[in-house]
N, C-alpha and C positions, 0 to 999 in steps of 0.2 A: 408571158406564160401562155401557151397555146390552149385551145379548147380542151384538148385531151387532158392536160394537166388540171384545168379548172374543174373538169367533171370527174376527176379521179376520186375514188372512195378513200376517205382519210383513215378509215379503220384499218388496223393491222391485218395482214392476211391470216387466214385460219391456221391454227397450230398444226405443225407436221405431226404425223403419227409417231408416238414414242416407241423406242425399241425396248422390248422385253419389259413392258410396264406392268404386265399381268402379275409378275412375281412381286413387284413393289407394292401394288395395290393389295395383294394377298397379305403381305406383311403388315400393311397399315390396317386392314380389316381385323387381323388377329390381335393387334395392339389396341384396337378400338379408337384410332385417331386417323385423321386425314392430314398428313404432314404438310402437303403442299396446297391444300384447299381445292383439290380436283375432284369433281363429282362424276365426270364422264368416264366411260370405259373405252379408251382408244384402241384402235386396231393395231395389231403387231405386224411389223415388217422385218422379220428375221432374214428375209432373202436379200436385203440390201447389204452391200459391202461397206467397208469402212470409208472408202473414197466417196461412194454415193451419199452416204450420210453427211459427210463434210460438205459436199456440194449443195445438198438440199438446205442445210443450215445456213450456208453462206448466201444462197439466193434469198432465203426468207429474211435474213438480217438486212441485206441490201435493199430489198423492197420496202421494208419497214422504215429504214432510214430515209429513203427517197420520199416516201409519203409524208413523214414528219417534216422534212425540209420544205416541201412544197406548201404544206399547210401553214407553216410559220411565215413563209414569204408572202403568201396571199393575205394573211391577217395583217402583216405590217403594211402592205400596200393599201388595204381598205382603211386602216386607221389614218394613214397619211392623207388619203383623199378626203376623208371627212374633216380632217383638221384644216386643209386648205380651203375647203368649201365654207367652213365657218369663219375663217379669217377674211375671205373675200366679201362675205356679207356684212362684216363688221360686227357680227354677233358675238355672243359669249360661248366659249368652248365648254361643252358639258360632257360628262362621261357618257359612254353609250348606255342605252337603257338595258336593264337586266333582262335576261331571256325570259320569255313568257312561260309560266308554269302550266302544265297540262291541266285541263279542266277536270274537276272532280265531280261534276254534276250538280254542284250547288252554286248559288248566286254569289255568295261571299264566303271567304275562308281566311283564316289567319295565316300569315306567312310562316313558312316552315323554319323551324329553328335550325341553326347550323349544326351539323353532326358533331358529336363529342369526340374529342381526340382520344384515341385508344392508347393507354399507357402499357408499357411492357416491351418485351422483345418483339421485333418484327417477325412476320411469318417467313419461313424459309422460302427461298426462291425455287421456282419450278425447275426441275432438272432439264437440261438441254438434251436434244436427241443424241448428241455425242456422248454425254454422261450416261444416258440410259443404255446406249449400245455397249459401252465399256462395262457397265454393271452386269449386263447379260453375259458378256465374255467372262467376267470374274466368277459369276455364279456357275457357269458351265465348267470352268477350271476347278472350282471347289467340288462340284459333284463328281468330277473325274479324279478327285484326290490329287490334283496337280497344285499343291498348296503354294509352292514358290511362285508359280506363274500367277496365281490368284493374288498373292501379296504384291507382286510387281504391278499388276493392273490396278488394284485398289489404291496403291500408293500414287499412281499416276492420276487417278480420279481425284484424290485428295489434293494433289498438287494443283490441279486445274480449279477445283472448287472444294475448299476445305469444309464447307457447310453441308455436304452431302451425307444425310443421316444414314442411308442404307449402306454406304461405303464403310462407315465406321463400325456399324453393327456386324456386317459381314467380315470385316477385318478382325474383329474380336473373335468371331467363331473360328476363323482360320488359325489365329494364334493359339486358341484353345486346343485345336487339333494338333498343332505343332508342339504343344507342351509348354508354351511360354505364357504362363498365367499372368505374369507381370504386365506384359504388353496387352494381353486380352482385357485385363481390368482397366487399364488406362484408355483403351479404345471405347469400352462401354461407358466410362465416365465422360469421355469427350462427346460421345453421341448423346448422352443425357443433357449435356450443356447446350446442345443445339436445339433441344425442345424442353426448355426449363419448366414449362407449365405441365408437362406430361409426368404425372406422379409415378405410373408404372415403370417408366424408364429409370427413374432414380432408385426405386425399390429393387428393381432387377440388378442394377449395378451394385447396390449395397449387398444384396444377397450373394452375388458372385464374389465380391471382395472378402466376404466372411467364410467362403467355402474352405474347409480344411483348417480353420483357425483353432479348432479343438485339439488338433494333433501337434500344434506348435508349442515350443517352450514358453513359459510365462514371461520370461524376461527377454525373449528374442526380439530383435528390431523388426523382423518380418511380421510378427504378431502385432506389435504396436502400430506399424504402418497400416496393416489391414484394418485394424479397429478405427484408426483415424480416418481412413477413407470411407468406411461404412458410416461413421458419424457424419461426415460431410454430406454424403448422399442422402441420408435420412433427414438431415437439416434442410437440404434443398427441397426435398419432397414436402416437408411441413411448411416451407415457405410458399409453395404452390397451393397446398391444401392443408390448412391447420386442423381440419376435422378428420383427417385420414388416420384411422386407428392402427393400421398395419405399420405405417411409418413411425407413429408415436411409440408403439410398443417395441418396434425394432430398435429405435434410438435408445430407449430405456434399457433394452437387453445389452446393447453394446456398452453403454455407460456402466452397467453392472459388471460386465466382463473387465472393464478398465479399473474397477474399484472405486468409482465415483458414486458412492451409495446415495448421497443426498441429492445429486442431480438426477439419478435414475428414479428415485422416489418421487420427485416432482413430475417426471414424465409419466410414470405409472398412474399417479393421481389424476392427471389430466385425461389419460386414456379411460380411466374408470368413470369419468363424467359422461362419456358417450356410451360405454358398454360396461355397466356396473356389475354384471353377473358373469363376467369372463373369469373362470377359475384360474386360468393360467396367469393372467395379469395380476390377480389377487395374490397368488402364490409368490410371484416375483416381487410384488410390492412388500409382502411380509418378509421375504428374504432380505431385501435391502434395508427394511426398517429395523431388522435385528443387527445390521452391520454398521449403522451410522455411529457417530461418535457418542451421542447421548440417546440410547434407545427409548428412554422414558418419554422423550418429546414426540416420538413417532409411533409409539406403541398404540395410543388411542385411535389414531386414524386407521392403522392396519387392522386393529381389532374390529372396528366398525365395518370395514370393508368385508371382512370374513363373515361377520354376523349378518350382513345384508344378503350375502349369497346363501347362507344357511337358512335364513327365513324364507327366501324365495324357493329353495328346494323343498323345504318342509311344506310350504303352501301348495306346491305342485305335486307333492307326494312322489318324488323321484330323487335319485342320487346323481343323475346326469345333468351336469352343468354345461355351460358354453365352453367348448375346447377342453373337456375332461370330466372325470367323475370325482365326486367328493369321496375321499378315502380317510382311513384312520390317520395317515400321515398329516392330512390337513387339520385334523383335530389336535394333533400334537403341536403343530406350529401355532395354532390358534391359542392354545393354553400357555404358550411361552409368554405371550404379552400380559397375561394376568400375573404371571410370576414376576415379570419386570415391574409391573405396577404394584406388586405385593397385595393383591386383592384375593386372598386365599379363599374366603367363603364364596365369592362369586365364581372363582375358578372351579371349585368343587361342584357347584350347581350346574355350570356349563358342561363340565365333564360328564356328569350323570345324565343330563338331558340329551346331549348329542350322542353319547354312547348308547343310550336306550333307543334312540332313533335309528342309529346304524345297525343295531341288533334286531330291528323290526318290532319293537314294543312301544312305539310312541303313544299308543292308545292308553297305556298305563301311567301316563305322566301325572294325572291328577291323583292317582293312588299314592305314589311315592313322594310327590312334592308336598303333600299335606302332612308328612311325618315330622317335619321340623328340620332345623339346620344341620344337626350333627348325627343324623340317623342314616347309616349306610347299609342297613340290612338287605336292601334290594340286591346288593352285590355279594351276598354270602354265597358260598358254594352249595349249601343245602337249604332246605325250607324251614329249618327249625325256628327261625325268628320271623320269617316272612309270613307264615300262616297266622301269626298273631295280628296282622294288619287287616283292617276291614276293607273290603273291596278286592283283595288279592284272591285270584282264582287259580289254584294249583292245576297245572296241566293245560292251561289256556295257551301258553307259549312254551316252547321247548326249554328244558332245564338248562341247556347249554347257552341260552340267550341271557342268562343272569350272571352269576359270579364267574362261572367257567368261561364265559365268552368275553370277559373283559381282558384285554391284553395286559401282560404282566407289567409293562412300563407305565400304563395308565393307573394300575392299582398302586404302583409305587408313588406316582404323583398324588393319588388320593391319600395315601398314608402321609406324604409330606405336607399336604394341605391341612390335614387334621392335626398333625404335630405342630404346625405353625399356629393353628387356631387354639392350641392348648387342649384338645380333645384326646386325652391319652387313651381312653378306653377304645374308641373306634380306631385310633392309630395302631394300637397293639393288636386288634383283631385283623387288620390288614397285614401287619407284619408277620403274623403267624402263617399267613398264606404265602409269604415271601421268604421262607426258611432257607438259608444258604447251606445248611448241613444236609439237605436231602440228597439222595443219590441222583436224582434227576435235576439238580440245581443248575448244572452246567448247561443242559439242554433247555431248561426253562428260560434262562437268561441269555442264551446264546445270541438271540437277535436283538436284545435290548440291554447291552452291558452297561450303558451309561447310567441307567437308573440305580445301579449298585453304588455309584459314587454319591448320588443324592441321599440314599438311605444311610450309607456309612457316615457321611458328614453330619446328618441330622442326629444320628446316635452319638457321634463324637461330641457334638455340641451339647447333647444332653448328659454327658458324663458316662456313657455306656461304652467304654473303650474296648472291652473284650468283644462285645457283639459287633461293634463297628469294624474291628479287625477281621472278623469272619467275612464280612461283605467285601472288604478290600482284598482279602486273600482270594475270594472267588473271582473278583475282577481280574486279578493277576493270572489266575489259572485259565480263565477264558482267553486272555491275551496270549498266553503261551500255546493254547490249543489251536486257536484260529489263525493267528499271525496277522489278522486284519486290525485288531484292536491294539492300541498303543497305551502303555502305562505312562501317562503324562506326568508333568511335574506336580500338578495338584494332588494326584493320587499318592505320589511319593511323599509329599509333605504331610498329607493326612495319615499315612502309615507311620511316618516318623513321629507325629504327635501321639499316636496310639502307643508306639514303643516307649516313648518318653513317659507317658502316663503310667505304663505298666512297669517302669523301672529299668528297661533295657536301653541305656544311653548309647552304647556302642552301635546297636542296630538303628537307633534313631539318627545317629550321626551319619551312618551310611545312607539312609534314606534322604536326608537333607542334602547331602553332597551329590547324590545321584540326581536330585531335582535340579540343582544348579547346573550340573553337566548336561542335563536334558534341555533346559531352557535357561539361556544366559541371563534373561531379564527378570527372572522370578524373584520377587522381593520377599515374600513370606518365608521362603526357605532360608534366606540370609538372616532374617530376623530371628527365626527359631534357632538357627545354629549359633548366632551371636549370643543369645540368651544362655545357651548351654556353655559356651566358652567363657562367659563373663564370670561364672562362679568358680572357675579353677583357681588353684593356688599359684600355679606357675605363671610367670610373666608372659611366656609365649602364647598361652591360651588367651590372655587378655589382649595381646597384640592382634591375634586372629579375630577376636570379637570386634575390636575397633575397626579393622579393615572391612569386615562384613557389614558393620553398621554404616560406614561411609559409602560403601557400594549401594546399600539400600537407600540411603538419602539421595545419592546421585540419580538413581533410577526413578525415585519418586519425584524428583525435580523435573524430570522429562516426561512424566506421565500425563494423561489427559485429565480433564476436569471431572470425569466420572469416577475417579479413584482407582481405575484399573489401567495397567500398562497397555497402551494401544499397540498391539503387535501388527506388523504389516500383514494385510489380508491378502490371501491368495485370490486373485480374480477368478470368477467363475461365470459360467454361462447361465442362460435361463433354464427353467425347468423343462425337462424333456425326458426321453427314455434314459433310465439310469444305466451307466456302464458298469461292468464288473470291476471291482477294486483290484488294482495290481498289488501283488505281494512285494513288500520292500524289506530290505534287511535293516533291522533296527528302527528306532523311533525317528521320525522326520525332524530335522533341525529347523528352527525358525529361520525365516528369510533374512539373509545377511548376517547370520550369527557367526561369530568367530570361534576358534578353538577355545575350550574352557581353560581358565586359569587353574593351575594346580592348587588345591587346598589341602594342607596337611591334616590328616586324621588325628585329632588330639586324643580321642578317647579309646582308640583301639590299643591292643597290647603292643609291647615293644617289638616283638618278633615281626608282626605284620608291618609296622612302621619301618623296620630295617629292610624288609623285602621290597617295600615301595621305593626306598632310597636306592637299593641296588638296581632296581629296574631303571630308575632315572639315570643312574650312573652308566648303565649299559647303553642307554640311548645316547647319552652325551659322548661316550667312547666311539660309537658308530659314526656319529656326526663328525667327530674330530678326525677319524680315519678317512672319511669322505673328503674333508678339507685337504688333508695331506695328499691324498691320491689325485685330486683334481687341481691342485694349486698350480702346478707347472703348466697344465693345459689351459687353465683359465687365464694365466698371465700371457701366454702366447696368443690366446684369442683376443685379448684386450687391444692388441696392436693391429688387428686385422680390420680392413675396411669392410669386407664382406664376410659373413659368417655362415657356415653350413648349419644344417639342422642338428647335427651331432654336437657342434660347438655350442649352439644355443641351449641344448639339453644339458650339457656339462656345466655351463655357466649357471643355469637355473638350479641345478642340483647343488652346486657350491653355495649359491646365495641362500638356498633354503636351509642347508646345514648350518651355515654361519648365523643365520637369523635365529634358529632354534637355540644354538649355543649362547648367543648374546642374551636372548630372553631368559634362558635358564640362569645365567649368571646374575642378571639384574633382578630376578625374582628372589634371590637369596638375600634376605634382609641383614644377615650378619656382615655383609660386605659394604653396607651403606649406613650412614647416620639415620636415625629414625625419621627426622623431618625430610631428608632427601628421599628416603624409601617411600614414604606416603605420598610425596609429591610426584615421584615416578609413577606410582599407581593411579594418580589423578585424584587424590583425596586431600590435597593440601589446602585448597580454597574453601571458602564458606559456601554453603548451599544457597543457591539463588532462589528468590521467590518463596521464602518459607512462609510468608503470610497467607499464601494461597494453598498451602499443603494441608492435608487432613491432620487431625489431632495426633495420630500415631507418629507423624513425622517429627513433631516437637518432642515426643518421648524418645524417639531415636536420636534426635540432636542432643538432648540432655544426656543420654547414655553415651554418645560419642564424646561429648565434652568431659564427662566423668572418667572415661577410660583414658582419654588423652592426658588429663592431669595426672592420672595414676602412672602412666607410662613415661611421660616427659614432664615432670613437675617444673613449675616456674622457678626462676632464680630466687634463692633465698627461702624456698619452701621445700619441705620434705614430702616426697611422694609416698606411695605405698611401701610398707615395711618390706624391705628386701634384705635377704641374708648377705652380709658382706663377704666379698670374695677374698679368701685368705691366700690361696695358692692360685695365682693367675695362670691359666693354661697357656702353653706355648702357641704362638701364632701359627696358623697353618701355612704351608708352603705350596699347596696345590688344592684344586677343587675338581671333583669328579675324576681324579687321577691325572689331571692336566696341570702342569706348573703354571704359576701366575704370570710369568713372562710370556708364555705361549698364549695365555688368555688375552694379554694386552695386544699381541700380534693379531689375534682373531678380531678384536675390537677395531683396530686401526685398518686392517685389510678390508673388513666389512664396510667401514666408513668410506674407504677409497672407492670400492666398487659401487656403493650407493650413489656417490657423487658422479661417477662416470655414467651411471644409468639415469642421470637427471634428477635424482632425489636428494638434493643437497640439504634440505631441511631435516630429513631422516638421518643423513650423515652427521649433521650437527648434534642431533639427539644422542647418537651413539658416542661421539666424542665427549659430550657433556656427561654421559653416564660413566665413562671411563675416568673423567676428571673427578667426579664426586665420590668415587669409590674410596673406601678407607684402605684398600690394598696398595694402591699406587700413589703413595704420598711422598716418595723420595723426589729430590729435585731433578734427577736425570729422567725419571719416568714422566714427571709432570711436564718437563720441557719437551719430551718426545710427543706427548699427547697434544700439547698446544701447537707444536710444529705440524703434526698431521692435520689438526683442525685448521690451521692457516692454509695448508696446501689445498684442503677441500674448498675453502672460501675463495682462494685464487682460481681454482678450476671452475668454480661456479660463477666467477665474476661478481662476487658479493663484497663490495668495498666496505660496507658497514661492518661486516664480521671481521674483515681484515684489520680495520682500525681498532676494533674492540680487542682482538687477540694481540695486536702489536702493543697495546697499552699494557698487557700482561708482561711482555718482555721488557718494556721500559720501566715498569714499576716493581715487579716482583722478581724477575729473573735477571740478575746482573745488570743493573742500570749502567749505561755507558755508551760509548761510541758505537759499538757493534749493534746494540739494541736499537739505537736511533737510526742507524743505517738500514736495519731490517724493516723498521717502520716505513721508511721512504721506499725501499725496494718493493715491499708488498703493495703499497699504494700505486707504485709505478707499473708493475706487471699486471695489475687488475685492470682489465680493459673496460673501464667504466668512467663516466665523468668524475670530476674531482670534488663532488658535492660533499662527500664524507671526509675527504682529506682536509678540506677547508671549513668544515662544520664548526659550530660554536663549541661543542664539547671537546673536539680535538685541539682547537686553539687554546682553550682554557687549560687543558691537561699539559700541553707543552709549556705554556706560560708559567704554570705552577712549578714545573721542573726547573725553569730558568730562575724563578724567584727563590726556590730552595737553594740552588747553587750560589746565587748572589748572597743569600743570608749567611751561608757557611763561610764563604770567602771574606765577607765583611767582618764577621765575628773574629776570624783569625787575624785579619789585618789590624783590627782595633786592639786585640790582645797584644800583638807584637809592638804596636805603637805605644801602648800604655807601658809595656815593659821597658821600652827605650827612653821615653820622655817622662813617664809618670803621670800623664794626663791623656784624656780622651780627645781625639781629633775627628772632625768630619771628613768623610772621604767622598771624592767625586768619581765619575765614571772612569776617567783615565787611570786613577789610582787603582780602581777595581780591576780593570783590564790588565794593568801592569802586574798587579798581585796575582792575577790568574795565570799570567805567563810564568811568573816565578814559581807559583805553586805547581804548575804542570811540570816544570823542570826539576823541582825538588822532590816532592812526594806524590805527584800524580793526581792531586786533588785540586781541581780548579774548574773554570768554565769550560764547557765542552763546545768546541767549534762546530761540530756537527749539529748539536742541539740548536745553537743560535742560527745556523744556516737554515735548518728545517723550518724554524719559526719565521725567518725572513722569507722563505719561499712560500709558506702558507699565506702570509700577508701580501706577497707579490701576486699570488694567484687570485686574491680577492680585490686586486687593483688598488690596494692601500700602499702606494709606492713610498710615501714619505715615512710611514712607520716601518715598512720593510727595510728602507735604507738605514734606519737606526740600528737594527739588529745585524744587518749585513756588515755595517761599518764596524761594529763590535767584533764580528768574526774576523774582519780584515786586520784589525789592530792586534789580534792574537796570532793570526797566520797570514801575514801580508803577501806572501808569494804563492798563495793557493790560486790556481787559474780559475777554478769554478767560482770562488768568491768574487774575484775581480770581474769575471764576465757577468755574474748576477748583479753586481752593483752597477756596471755599465748599462745593462739592459733596463734596470730600474730607472736610471736617470733618463734614458731615451724615452721610455714609455711615459714617464712623468712629464717630459717636455712636450709630448704630443697631446696631452690633456688640455682641455679648454681653460682650466683654472691655473695653468702654469704662468708664473709672473715674469720670469726671466728665462725664456726658452733658449736663447743663445748660450747662456751660462750652463744650463742643464745639459745641452747637447755637448758642449766642450768637456764637461765633467764626465759625461757618459763615455765619450770616445777616448778620453784619457785612460779610464779604467779598462776599456776594451782593448786598447793597444798595449796596455800593461799585460793583459791576459794573452794577447797575440805574441808579445815578445817572450813571455815566460813559456809559452807553448812551443815556440820554435827554438828556444835556447838549447844548446847541446847539454846533455846530461852526463854527469860523472859516473862512470861505471867501475865498480871494483870487482875484480875477478881473481880467484885463487887458483894457482897453477901448481900441479904436483909434478916434481921431477925426480928422476932416479939417478943417484950418483954412481960412478964406476964401482964403488965399494958395495953397492946394493942398497944404500940407504935412500929413503924417500924424503925429499925436501919439499916444503910448501912455500910459495912466495906469492905475494899480492901484487897485482898489476892494476893500475888505475889509468883510465883513458876517457877522453871525451867522445861521446857518441851522439849523433844527431837523432832527433825523434823519428819514429817510423812514419811511413807514408800516410797512414790513416790519421795520425795526430796532425801532421802538416795540413792535410786536406781539411780537417775539422777547423783548424785555426783560420785558414783562408775563407772557408765557407761561412763561418759565423760573422766575420767582418763584412763579407759581401752581403749577407742578409741584413746586417745592421744598416749599411748604406742604403740598401733597397727599402728598409723600413721608413726612412725619412725622405725617400724620393730621389736620391742621388744615384741614378742608374748607371751613369758613366763610371763612377768610382766603384760601384758594385761589380760592374763587368770586368774590371781589371782583376779583382780577386777571384771571380769565377773562372777566369782564364788561368790563373795560377793553379786552381784546383784541377783543371783539365790538363795542365802541363806537368803535374807532379808524376814522377815515375817511381816504380817500385825499386828500392835499393837492394832487395834480396836479403835484408837482415831479419833474422828470426828474433824471438823474444829474448833469448839468452844473449845474442850479440847486441840487440838494441838496448837491453838492460832495463826496459820499462814494459811492464805488463799492463796493457790498457784493457778496459772493460769492453769497449766497442772497437772493432776493427773494420767498420763498414767502409766500402769504397763509395765515395760521394760523387763520382764522376757523372753518373746518370742524372742525379739531382741538379748538379751545377749546369750540365748541358741543357737540361729542360728549362732552367731559369734563363739561361742565355738565349735560347731559342724564343722564349716568350718575350723577352725584352726586344729582340730583333723584330718580332711581329708587331709589337706596340710602336716601335720607331719606324716601321715601314720597310725594313731591310729584309725583304722576302728571300733574296738570294743568300744572305748570311744565315738566316734561319734554316734554309735548306741544307747548307753546307754543314752546319752543326748537327742537324738531325741525321744526315747521311753518315757522318763520321762517328758520332757517339750514341745515337739513339736508334740505330738500325740493328735488328737482330741478325 
């Protein structure tokens, strides 16, 4: 190395000026961070071209590389020289001494500890001049609103270096201008991942992801995705800084919007540890504390948080808290927790103290607090009772700051507290100021209608039904006037209880039914209605009572531990500016609620019940007309591969009409046995978990059991006294004006379309409902229902259901050969494994059928032998088979060959070849010329011979091929065909004569015989013999005979030429005959 290289400065050259770095530094200063760790302010060189910038960068990199290379070579040479010198001296090689530390001005100092390793992500690399120049070009394009050029340039920067923070943030801004918020959000989140310790980046990304989430639908996937992204960003911000309040409250707000009340409550509690006087956080914490599963567990913490803020504000003498003012609404929320904890006296004291403070009379606290627990004269409208109190100075504070200044809902709460405490006098004084009969009552309660429910319920609880009804009527009037207030199910139940107490049962029934229609999961309405129906003399009323009680029990079994049905909560956002309420038509339905089930009005007059029935008949007629109108179109649509929008709408309309008709028919209990009807409604099983239910559930369960015994008494017991039916009415022939045979068509068509739509379980339910009906009990209709059920199972590929339905045909519907063949056919066409065909239940069922036949034939044979010889004789299997043949020829009662063969095939499929041969041999003894039986026996012998446990493999193979060639001979033997020919004589008479002739089998049968023998030889490895029969398959020619001429109708007429050619080609490949394989493929396997 020359002197120049030895004296070269090893430090890298000074950095080149960055292009357009001023804007990058300005962004960093605004965010409060230095992304790349640069403290200098470099000069700008906007005049450089792109080529100049690349050249400067290349020169700098080359110089830096050369310097590092020369330094490394010099170090290696120095170490090698010192090593040689030590070896030459024979000394010990020691490591080089450590570099001398700079003097600190002291004579002795401790050695410096090694620097600690910094954990966490590495600092982002400094942008190269090329990246900076491209950033300036992208910014210029953005300022000129050339967004597509900016996206292209920023994408190129990210391709070069994906860790460029400014590129991602600028790309997010560009996508925002282009209206693509999805990409803008992802760019911001990617940029935040590049600086994971930068909390503002995460908070900015979360806030951007939440933009516009208030306008999205609650169940929309876009809203769920936005909330999940915001949660992720806030969690990363808290990972970087756990004390960051903005990230903590932001995460809690999002959790509250998702409906995770318990998790949000935990986040708000942590946030209050750092900022305990933030009114917005306290409000949100109180909100989620009221929404958790058990509010009693969270009420104390939320109450203390509110009280801490109140004490702070009272101490400072202001209503202005951090992030908001303390308002009357905060007092209302605060008092809710006392109601949850049932601390009525403490709630009354807090209400009076805080209301006095909000009205500006906190100085009078000592005057009124000394009166005692149950004295509320402070809140009288006039001074009649106040002037009797020592220390009260009339005129010191405005008269409006006393009783007139207390909001009407808080006075209602004060009445409620006094009522709960048993202070009737003070409660009645408050109630006189809440008179619902005044002319201004609607205006007085317009802003606080919910307090009317509390007053009415307390009066109803106290037995004052007439006065309670006045408040409920006022609530309904306000709801009708404003449109914002909804008469919910609780109000309807309370009104019904009032009507019931006042003796108007019909009006009470209407209220209870309206409550169930408004809220599907309302338990109390069902209980009240069941109590009304139970006392009726008619059986129908008790049936309705039983159904309602079972519904109530099922609902209570699914309720929460707090004793109230936990309805899905609509997720909401944090407290902020309240939006005006949108007007909605009718009361809102609970989330996920289905259409209400029709409940007959038992207590209304006959005319109204007739009108309701006419309305339902009219609806059913319209649905039936829709079915008839769209049926042809829907059938045509079912065969189409692609469907237009009009086709989809027609199919949806048809399905909706059919579903309504089927549900209407199934809800008519006269068409079903009582146990089937309650099972259809879901009330057949016992209520689960009764030990954890409240005491009312046990009363309901006892009531349900009592009603069920009355309606369906046990065997040998007499139920409720019912008048005997003297003249049984004639069975109806139609329902809703539709004949029952048309109803069956509707059921089966609906099941077919359900299974075609992939809803095979629902299709099974429809078929099951048709089978259980008492209308279709004839053997023909039952057969049709099961046939449709089997078709649905085959279409769905459900072999389990196929086997179950086939057992019906074999057991209940004409047991015999056709039923057994149907069992085999259904299992064959079902494209699934043979697990259910060979299952234990199926085997046992078939075996029971065989044993039953054996028992019948054995009994007959013994009777005939006893008649002939006068003594009983033992029979062997040969006698039984011979008797079966004779029985089949005489009276048609004997062993069924098809049944024995099926059981043999089941055993064959489970590789139980020895047992399969027993039953196949019995089949062959009855029908020795059956080709299928002979082939099955031959294959059983072959497979048994290939098993390891085979004792005489040669014997088994010979037996197998003897039966196979018997099958082969029978399959190729000419068939005798008898044909009747009609001739006309010269006289005009028609004569018939019978002609018999021998006809060879068709081509498909001949190919089948050759192919099966070839496969058998291939199974045992005799490829040369198999090849001969494959060639016979290929050489078979069509003789042009149709079914009539051939005389034999075969199930399969497949051409096996391609299969045989493929096997021949494979064998040629295995034997190395490539040319022969090519010839076979060119002749028979080419398209």
